[in-house]
Structure formats: structure tokens, C-alpha cells
C-alpha positions in Angstrom: 54.2 9.3 -1.7 50.7 9.8 -0.3 49.5 13.4 -0.6 48.8 14.2 3.1 46.8 17.2 2.0 43.8 14.9 1.5 43.7 14.4 5.3 43.7 18.1 6.1 41.4 19.5 8.8 39.0 21.0 6.2 38.4 17.6 4.5 37.9 15.8 7.7 35.5 18.5 8.9 33.5 18.1 5.7 33.3 14.4 6.1 32.2 14.8 9.7 29.6 17.4 8.8 28.2 15.2 6.0 28.0 12.2 8.3 26.2 14.2 10.9 23.8 15.4 8.3 23.1 11.8 7.2 22.6 10.7 10.8 20.3 13.7 11.5 17.9 12.4 8.8 17.3 9.2 10.7 14.3 9.5 13.0 15.9 7.9 16.1 13.1 8.8 18.5 10.4 7.3 16.4 12.5 4.2 15.6 13.3 3.7 19.3 9.6 4.0 20.3 8.8 1.4 17.6 11.2 -1.1 19.4 8.8 -1.4 22.3 6.6 -4.1 20.7 9.6 -6.2 19.6 11.3 -6.0 23.0 8.0 -6.9 24.8 7.6 -9.8 22.3 10.9 -11.2 23.3 9.9 -11.2 27.0 6.7 -13.1 26.3 8.5 -15.6 24.1 10.7 -17.2 26.8 10.2 -18.8 30.1 13.4 -17.3 31.5 16.2 -15.1 30.3 19.8 -16.4 30.2 23.1 -14.8 29.4 23.4 -17.0 26.3 20.3 -15.3 24.8 21.6 -11.8 24.8 23.7 -11.9 21.6 20.5 -12.9 19.7 18.4 -10.4 21.6 20.9 -7.6 20.8 21.1 -8.7 17.1 17.3 -8.7 16.9 17.0 -5.3 18.5 19.6 -3.8 16.1 17.8 -5.3 13.1 14.4 -4.1 14.3 15.8 -0.6 14.8 17.3 -0.5 11.3 14.0 -1.8 9.9 11.9 0.9 11.6 14.6 3.5 10.7 14.3 2.3 7.0 10.5 2.7 7.1 10.6 6.2 8.4 13.5 7.2 6.1 11.7 5.8 3.0 8.5 7.6 4.0 10.4 10.9 4.4 12.1 10.4 1.0 8.7 9.9 -0.7 7.2 12.9 1.1 10.2 15.2 0.6 8.5 18.0 -1.2 5.3 17.7 0.8 7.1 18.1 4.1 9.4 20.8 2.6 6.3 22.9 1.9 4.9 22.3 5.4 6.1 25.1 7.7 5.8 22.8 10.7 8.0 20.1 9.1 10.3 22.1 6.8 13.1 22.6 9.4 13.4 18.8 10.0 13.1 17.9 6.3 16.3 16.4 4.9 16.3 18.8 2.0 16.7 21.6 4.5 19.8 19.8 5.8 21.3 19.8 2.3 20.8 16.1 1.8 20.1 15.2 -1.8 17.0 13.0 -2.5 19.2 10.2 -3.9 21.3 10.3 -0.7 18.1 9.9 1.4 16.9 7.1 -0.8 20.3 5.3 -0.5 20.2 5.7 3.3 16.7 4.1 3.4 17.7 1.2 1.1 20.9 0.5 3.1 19.0 0.5 6.4 16.4 -1.9 5.0 19.0 -4.3 3.5 21.1 -4.5 6.6 18.0 -5.1 8.7 16.8 -8.0 6.5 20.3 -9.5 6.4 20.6 -9.6 10.2 17.1 -11.1 10.5 18.0 -13.7 7.9 21.0 -14.8 10.0 18.8 -15.2 13.0 16.0 -17.3 11.5 13.9 -18.0 8.5 10.7 -16.8 10.2 12.3 -13.4 11.0 13.4 -13.1 7.4 9.9 -13.6 6.2 8.4 -11.2 8.8 10.9 -8.5 8.1 10.4 -8.9 4.3 6.7 -8.5 4.8 7.4 -5.3 6.9 9.4 -4.0 3.9 6.6 -4.7 1.5 4.1 -3.0 3.9 6.4 0.0 4.0 6.4 0.1 0.2 2.6 -0.1 -0.1 2.2 2.6 2.6 4.7 5.0 1.1 4.6 4.0 -2.6 6.4 6.7 -4.7 3.3 7.1 -7.0 0.9 9.3 -5.0 -2.3 7.8 -6.4 -1.2 4.4 -5.2 0.1 5.3 -1.7 -1.6 3.4 1.0 -1.2 6.3 3.4 -3.5 8.4 1.2 -6.3 5.8 1.2 -8.4 6.0 4.3 -9.1 2.7 6.1 -6.3 1.0 4.1 -3.7 3.1 5.9 -5.0 2.0 9.3 -5.1 -1.7 8.2 -1.4 -1.4 7.2 -0.6 0.1 10.6 -2.5 -2.7 12.3 -0.7 -5.4 10.5 2.7 -3.6 10.7 2.4 -3.2 14.5 1.5 -6.8 14.9 4.6 -7.8 12.9 6.7 -5.4 15.1 5.7 -7.5 18.1 6.2 -10.8 16.4 9.7 -9.9 15.3 10.6 -10.2 19.0 8.2 -13.0 19.8 9.5 -15.5 17.2 13.1 -15.0 18.2 12.6 -17.8 20.8 9.2 -19.1 20.0 6.7 -20.0 17.2 3.8 -17.8 16.0 0.8 -19.0 18.0 -2.6 -17.7 19.3 -1.0 -16.2 22.4 1.6 -14.2 20.4 -1.0 -12.9 17.9 -3.5 -11.8 20.6 -0.9 -9.9 22.6 0.4 -8.4 19.3 -3.1 -7.0 18.6 -2.8 -4.9 21.8 0.1 -2.9 20.3 -1.9 -2.7 17.0 -4.7 -0.9 18.7 -2.2 1.6 20.2 -0.4 2.3 17.0 -3.5 2.6 14.9 -5.0 5.1 17.3 -1.6 6.9 17.6 -1.5 7.3 13.8 -4.9 8.8 13.7 -3.8 11.3 16.3 -0.8 12.1 14.1 -3.1 12.7 11.2 -5.0 15.2 13.3 -1.7 16.9 14.1 -0.8 17.1 10.4 -4.3 18.1 9.3 -3.5 21.6 8.0 -0.4 20.7 6.2 -2.0 17.6 4.6 -5.1 19.5 3.6 -3.0 22.2 2.0 -1.0 19.7 0.0 -4.1 17.7 -1.0 -3.2 14.5 1.0 -6.3 12.5 1.6 -5.9 11.2 5.1 -8.7 10.2 7.5 -8.5 13.7 9.1 -8.8 15.4 5.7 -11.5 13.1 4.5 -13.7 13.0 7.6 -12.5 16.0 9.7 -10.0 16.3 12.5 -12.6 16.4 15.3 -14.2 13.2 14.1 -10.8 11.5 13.8 -9.7 12.7 17.2 -12.8 11.1 18.7 -12.2 7.9 16.7 -8.6 7.7 18.0 -9.8 8.1 21.6 -12.4 5.4 21.1 -9.6 3.0 19.9 -7.3 4.0 22.7 -10.2 3.2 25.1 -10.6 -0.2 23.4 -6.9 -0.8 24.0 -7.5 -0.5 27.8 -10.5 -2.8 27.6 -8.5 -5.3 25.5 -5.6 -5.2 28.0 -8.1 -5.9 30.8 -9.5 -8.9 28.7 -5.9 -10.3 28.1 -5.4 -10.3 31.9 -8.9 -11.7 32.6 -8.3 -14.7 30.4 -4.7 -15.1 31.9 -3.0 -14.6 28.6 -0.8 -12.1 30.4 -0.4 -12.1 34.3 -3.9 -11.7 35.6 -3.2 -8.7 37.9 -2.2 -6.7 34.9 -5.9 -6.3 34.1 -5.9 -3.6 36.8 -3.7 -1.4 34.6 -7.1 -0.3 33.3 -7.0 2.2 36.2 -4.6 4.2 34.2 -7.4 5.0 31.8 -8.7 8.1 33.8 -5.3 9.7 33.4 -5.4 9.2 29.7 -9.0 10.5 29.5 -8.0 13.6 31.5 -5.2 14.4 28.9 -7.5 13.8 25.9 -10.2 16.1 27.3 -7.7 18.8 28.1 -6.4 18.7 24.6 -9.9 18.9 23.1 -10.6 22.0 25.2 -7.4 23.7 24.1 -8.0 23.0 20.4 -6.6 20.5 18.0 -3.7 22.6 16.6 -0.3 21.1 15.6 1.7 21.9 18.7 -1.1 21.0 21.2 -1.5 17.6 19.5 2.3 17.1 19.4 2.5 17.6 23.2 -0.5 15.2 23.6 1.4 12.6 21.6 4.4 12.9 23.9 2.1 12.6 27.0 0.2 9.5 26.0 3.5 7.9 24.8 4.9 8.4 28.2 1.7 6.9 29.8 1.8 3.9 27.6 5.5 3.6 28.2 4.8 3.3 31.9 2.1 0.6 31.2 4.3 -1.5 28.9 7.2 -1.1 31.5 4.9 -2.5 34.2 3.9 -5.4 31.8 7.5 -6.2 31.0 8.7 -6.1 34.6 5.8 -8.3 35.7 6.7 -10.9 33.0 10.4 -10.8 34.1 9.6 -11.2 37.8 7.5 -14.3 37.0 10.3 -16.2 35.3 
């Protein structure tokens, strides 16, 4: 007979708590935000959306989410002790949630494998692109600190630029081939993500400096990097105007440049308050919302023109 005691409330509660702890270590919010380029890429890759496309779109979206979740989980596993020593990050660190480092590594590996397998079932191009994404993640968060791309100024931004382009192309090649149009639109998202990463480095400046992490902000100073990030964000608005001007996207979208004063107002307000962790964190939420509105308008305009 089966010993029913193994199914007692205490055991089930332990399993549930452990599962919740594992799931809490996945950075859902960041992974969801990272889906925006891929979903926009899908919209630009087709002339019209049909019901028959949705199973492939859903599969691609799930695979992309797992890929981004893998990248963040692997990065968190590599930085486990650095984040644990940072007062601003300790609470969200997986070690604080009683998740062993081997468990976190396993979660990351499983997410990456499932992602690549789903992409492989969709197309060879997606298999190649997702594999490149995995390699970029490994280069960026290499377990040996001296070889980590994230600790090498300029290289870390190059990795973000390429990785963000791939994120868009993961959606674009679902129904199309990689071409000049796809690459040029992908670069728009690359500008945004590179600038956003520099802002994140400014946010994490004190913790990175304390732990000897050589980011752009630590190497060149947080003020200089905040200015650089704002210059790149400004270029993203100019670049979007250019994409509309040459009709690579609907021409009226070039007028989205009028959102720029709203961004500039937020950036100036942050600079006046001071570039501390919590102020920058709020700023990141604000500009993400602004760019979310911009991308939503772009997406809706593409849909209405089908």
C-alpha cells in the first residue's frame, strides 16, 4: 500500500513554498519588458495578421520570454555574492530566499534549453539567433570575473547593442527573412537598451564601486555616464524620426519626436534631485513607460495599416 503520509499537508506546503521561491527568482518584469522588441518585430514582419499565425506567435513569445528569463537568471547566479553584499539588492537576491546557488544555475540552464528547443521547432534561423543570444549572455556574465563582458567598458555596451538587435530579429524572422529593413528597425531598440543599461549602471554605481566592479559609471563617473545615456536616448528620437522620414516605418511616426521634451523634462528633474539609487530607479520606471507608449503607438499604427 502507498504510504499516504507523504501527501500530508506539511509536505505539500513545503513543495509549494519551494516552487514559489524558485519562481520568485525569475525576473518576470525585466523579462516581460524585454519582449517588446520581439513582439514589435513580429508586427513588422507580416503584411497582415491571421488566426493561423497565432500558434507560432505564441510559441515565439514564450520562447523569447524563457530566453530573457534565462539571461537574467544566469546573470543573477554569477553575481550572487556581489548582489548579496549590496544593501539595495540583498533582499531580492536568491540567496536571501534560501535558494542554493546550484538550484539557481539549474533554473537558468533549464530556461535556456527550453527556449532554444522551442525556437528550433519554429525555424533554423530562430535556432541560430537564440543560440547567439545564449553565447552573448555567457560572454556578458562569464563566471570568471576577469573575463566578464559586463566588467569591460565599451564591450558591455556592444554586447547590449547586438543582443537588443537579436531580440527584435527573434520576432522579425518568424515570418520574414533578415533584411535591411529589419536590421535598421532593430537598431532603434538597440539605442534604447544601450542607453537604459548605462542608466542602470548609474543606479548601481555605489554598490559596483564598493565591490570593485569596473562598469562605465565606475570607470568614468556616474555624472558622465548619465549625460552619455541621455545623449544616446536623444539619438534614439532622432533615429526614429529618420526611420519615418525614409518611410521604413509609417511616415507619420516621425512626429513621435514630440515626445522628446517629456523625456528631457524627466531627465533634468532627476539630475537636479541627485543620482542616487532610488531616484534613478524611479526614473527608469518613468522612461520605460514613456517608451512603452511610443512603441505601442508604433505597433498600433503598423496594425491599422495592414
